[in-house]
C-alpha positions in Angstrom: -5.9 -112.3 -74.1 -9.1 -113.8 -72.3 -9.8 -117.6 -73.1 -6.3 -118.5 -73.8 -5.4 -119.9 -70.6 -5.3 -116.5 -69.1 -7.5 -115.3 -66.2 -10.5 -112.8 -66.9 -9.7 -110.2 -64.4 -12.8 -110.1 -62.2 -14.8 -106.7 -62.7 -14.2 -104.0 -60.0 -16.9 -103.9 -57.4 -18.9 -101.0 -57.2 -18.2 -98.9 -54.4 -21.8 -97.5 -52.6 -22.0 -94.0 -52.1 -22.3 -92.8 -48.8 -25.5 -90.3 -48.9 -27.0 -88.0 -46.1 -30.3 -90.1 -46.2 -28.5 -93.3 -45.6 -26.7 -92.1 -42.6 -29.8 -91.1 -41.0 -31.9 -93.4 -42.1 -34.2 -90.9 -43.5 -35.2 -89.4 -46.8 -37.3 -86.7 -45.0 -34.5 -85.4 -42.8 -32.0 -85.2 -45.2 -34.0 -83.1 -47.8 -35.0 -81.2 -44.7 -31.1 -80.3 -43.7 -30.5 -79.4 -47.0 -32.8 -76.7 -47.0 -32.7 -75.6 -43.3 -28.8 -75.6 -43.2 -28.8 -73.0 -45.9 -31.7 -70.8 -44.5 -30.0 -70.9 -41.0 -26.2 -70.4 -41.9 -26.4 -67.9 -45.2 -30.1 -66.7 -45.5 -30.8 -68.3 -48.6 -33.3 -70.6 -49.8 -33.0 -73.6 -52.0 -34.9 -76.4 -53.3 -33.9 -79.9 -52.5 -34.9 -83.1 -54.5 -33.9 -86.7 -54.4 -32.6 -88.0 -57.8 -33.1 -91.5 -58.9 -29.6 -92.5 -57.6 -30.8 -91.4 -54.0 -28.5 -88.1 -54.2 -29.7 -84.7 -53.0 -30.2 -82.1 -55.9 -30.0 -78.4 -54.4 -31.0 -75.9 -56.5 -30.6 -71.9 -55.5 -33.8 -70.1 -55.3 -33.4 -66.9 -53.8 -31.1 -65.3 -51.4 -27.4 -64.3 -51.3 -24.9 -67.2 -52.6 -21.6 -67.2 -50.6 -19.1 -68.4 -53.1 -16.5 -66.5 -52.1 -15.2 -67.4 -48.6 -16.2 -64.9 -45.8 -15.6 -64.5 -41.9 -18.5 -65.4 -39.9 -19.9 -63.9 -36.9 -17.2 -64.4 -34.5 -14.3 -64.2 -37.2 -14.0 -67.7 -38.5 -13.1 -68.1 -42.4 -16.3 -69.8 -43.6 -17.3 -70.9 -47.3 -20.8 -71.6 -48.6 -23.6 -72.1 -46.0 -21.3 -72.3 -43.1 -18.9 -74.6 -43.8 -16.1 -74.0 -41.7 -13.0 -76.4 -42.1 -9.4 -75.7 -41.6 -8.9 -75.9 -45.3 -11.2 -72.6 -46.0 -9.3 -69.9 -46.7 -10.2 -66.4 -47.1 -10.5 -65.4 -51.0 -11.2 -69.0 -52.2 -14.1 -69.0 -54.5 -16.6 -72.4 -55.2 -19.2 -73.5 -57.6 -22.4 -74.0 -56.2 -21.7 -77.7 -57.4 -18.9 -77.3 -55.0 -20.6 -75.9 -52.2 -23.2 -78.8 -52.3 -20.7 -81.2 -52.7 -19.1 -79.8 -49.4 -22.1 -79.0 -47.6 -23.2 -82.6 -47.9 -19.8 -84.0 -46.7 -20.0 -81.7 -43.6 -23.9 -83.4 -43.0 -22.4 -86.5 -43.2 -19.6 -85.9 -40.8 -22.0 -84.2 -38.3 -24.8 -87.1 -38.6 -22.5 -90.2 -38.4 -20.7 -88.2 -35.5 -24.3 -87.9 -33.7 -25.5 -91.3 -34.6 -22.3 -92.6 -32.7 -22.7 -91.0 -29.7 -26.6 -91.3 -29.6 -27.5 -94.4 -31.8 -31.1 -93.8 -30.9 -31.4 -91.0 -33.3 -30.9 -93.3 -36.4 -34.5 -93.3 -38.4 -36.1 -90.6 -35.8 -36.6 -88.1 -38.5 -37.5 -85.0 -36.5 -34.9 -85.5 -33.9 -32.0 -86.3 -36.4 -32.9 -82.7 -38.4 -32.7 -80.9 -34.9 -29.5 -82.7 -33.7 -27.6 -82.6 -36.9 -28.3 -78.8 -37.3 -27.4 -77.9 -34.1 -24.3 -80.0 -34.3 -23.4 -78.5 -37.4 -23.7 -75.0 -35.7 -22.1 -75.8 -32.4 -19.9 -79.0 -33.5 -20.4 -82.8 -32.6 -18.3 -83.1 -29.7 -20.4 -80.6 -27.8 -23.4 -82.5 -28.8 -22.2 -85.7 -27.8 -21.0 -84.1 -24.0 -24.8 -82.4 -23.9 -27.7 -82.9 -21.7 -29.5 -83.6 -24.9 -27.6 -86.8 -25.5 -27.8 -87.7 -21.8 -31.4 -87.6 -21.9 -31.9 -88.9 -25.1 -29.6 -92.1 -24.6 -31.8 -92.4 -21.7 -35.0 -92.4 -23.8 -36.3 -89.1 -22.5 -36.7 -87.4 -26.0 -38.9 -84.6 -24.6 -36.1 -83.6 -21.8 -33.4 -83.2 -24.3 -35.3 -81.4 -27.0 -36.2 -78.9 -24.1 -32.4 -78.3 -24.0 -32.0 -77.0 -27.2 -32.7 -73.0 -26.2 -29.4 -73.2 -24.2 -27.1 -73.2 -27.1 -27.6 -69.4 -28.1 -24.0 -68.5 -27.3 -21.1 -67.5 -29.6 -18.1 -65.8 -29.1 -19.4 -66.0 -25.2 -22.3 -63.7 -26.1 -25.9 -64.6 -26.7 -26.6 -64.0 -30.4 -30.6 -63.1 -31.2 -30.3 -65.3 -34.3 -29.0 -68.3 -32.2 -31.8 -67.9 -30.0 -34.3 -68.0 -32.9 -32.5 -70.9 -34.4 -32.4 -73.1 -31.1 -36.5 -72.0 -30.9 -37.2 -73.4 -34.5 -34.7 -76.6 -33.8 -36.6 -77.3 -30.3 -39.9 -77.1 -32.3 -38.8 -79.5 -35.0 -37.3 -82.0 -32.4 -40.6 -81.9 -30.5 -42.9 -82.9 -33.5 -44.7 -86.0 -33.2 -43.3 -87.1 -29.7 -45.7 -88.2 -27.2 -46.8 -86.0 -24.2 
């Protein structure tokens, strides 16, 4: 019993919840990615808002929701908005909340990987949006080995942005959807960069 010579247990420290906005150093970048990735990956429109806790709340607005695992354009088992991890199996079903949680986890992992190899992108809203979107689509290792990373690490932001259109292949062929996606990412990347 506390107070009778027994030590009072210390309160458990609160564990900080990792958020995409915290990882990127930009709430605007996090909000943009939460709306952009579903639009790019599954074609659906969502509304994203920031809760008082700092977490992003995603609400489905329109378009098909992929709550059941499916095969993507190159035959990879995929869930929700382009989530293609080794844990996804065809036939699995997810709730909208599970999809949002998985999306944030994947976006955080991709953002952390990109920031590790391109530290200067932290806090750069438009470039963070573009590069995390690219990494989500082609993988962190490809981004980290890319000319984009080389240019950005040398402070040549505009030259790096100009390389986005080169990542238009999937399964060894050019996909029109990727051509359009890379053009959109490049456009975002170039916003507010000096000429």
